[in-house]
C-alpha positions, 0 to 999 in steps of 0.5 A, a space after each residue: 339723161 336727157 338735155 334736149 330742148 324738145 318736150 318728148 313723151 307728153 301723153 305717152 305710156 310712160 307719163 299721164 296726158 296731164 300732170 299735177 304740178 305745185 310750185 315751191 318757193 318762199 319768194 311770192 312774186 317768183 311763185 306767180 311768175 313760175 305759175 304763169 309760165 305753166 299755166 300756158 300749158 294744158 298739159 299741166 294740171 297746175 295746183 294753186 296750193 303749195 301742198 305736195 301729194 304722191 303722184 304731184 310734181 313739185 318745182 322747188 325754186 331756190 337761189 342756192 341749195 343751203 341747209 333750209 332749202 335742202 331740209 324742204 327737198 327732203 320733205 318733199 321726197 318723204 312725201 313721195 313727191 316728184 321733184 324739179 329742182 330749179 337753182 341758181 347754183 349748186 355747192 360742190 358736194 350737193 349734187 350726189 346728196 340731191 340725187 340720193 334724195 331721189 331727185 333726177 331733174 335739176 334746171 338752172 333758173 337762167 334757163 328756166 323757159 316755159 317749154 324747158 320747165 314743162 320738159 323737166 316737169 314731164 321728165 320727173 313724172 316719168 322718173 327720168 333723169 335730166 341734168 344740165 350738161 355741166 352738172 352731168 359732167 360734174 356727177 361723171 367727175 365724181 364718179 370717176 373719183 369714187 371708182 378710183 376709191 373703190 379700185 384702192 380698196 377704200 370701199 367694198 361693193 356690196 350685192 344688189 345689181 346683176 351684170 346687166 343691170 350694171 352695164 345699163 347704169 354704166 350707159 346711164 352715167 354716161 348720158 345715153 337715153 333708153 333708146 341709145 342703151 338698147 342700141 348698144 346693148 341690141 336689145 329693145 327700148 322696152 327692155 332697157 325700160 322694164 329693167 330700170 323700172 324693175 331695178 328701181 322698184 326692187 331697190 326702192 330707187 325713185 328715178 334713174 339718176 338715183 340709180 345712178 348714185 346708188 351704183 355709184 355708192 355701191 362701187 359698180 361704176 
């Protein structure tokens, strides 16, 4: 899950040259501010209306992810919309809930510069994960707790992932990108991407981060 500051992969085979984007927030002034940032980038096809649709990336901006905000997030995910979640803070216990919903791109509001926001939008469009380093650390901590629970016999992992896929998911959870995973497994980056794409399609998962959450809950990692 990348956390670099450059915009990578725009106009590649993994993402269209332009991405349709809507901004979702209850604060009209905040919505206009976010939209003004996105208007600076011609690769963003900004939709003036807050209507989401399959293939669209929705930038959901919230102070905190309370119950009402979580409901809005679930609605967007149910509409097969890719989501960039922008929040001030995320309560303990909400992270896995967000990943389970299929959201793999989260951005802190204080880091929401225009280039960083566009990077997050294209990561979501590609189905990649992009978490702040501190959230990634929190995720890995929760993974460790759940792995210990499985080792103690609290849960029994069901089938679903091949041994090779488990290897890939462990490396994704460790924060490696596709190129680094390919180097570690001595295969091509295209092979890694095809493996992740096939796994997410087969298991009806929305992103690499969602796949990590699945692997954690199933007890693989």
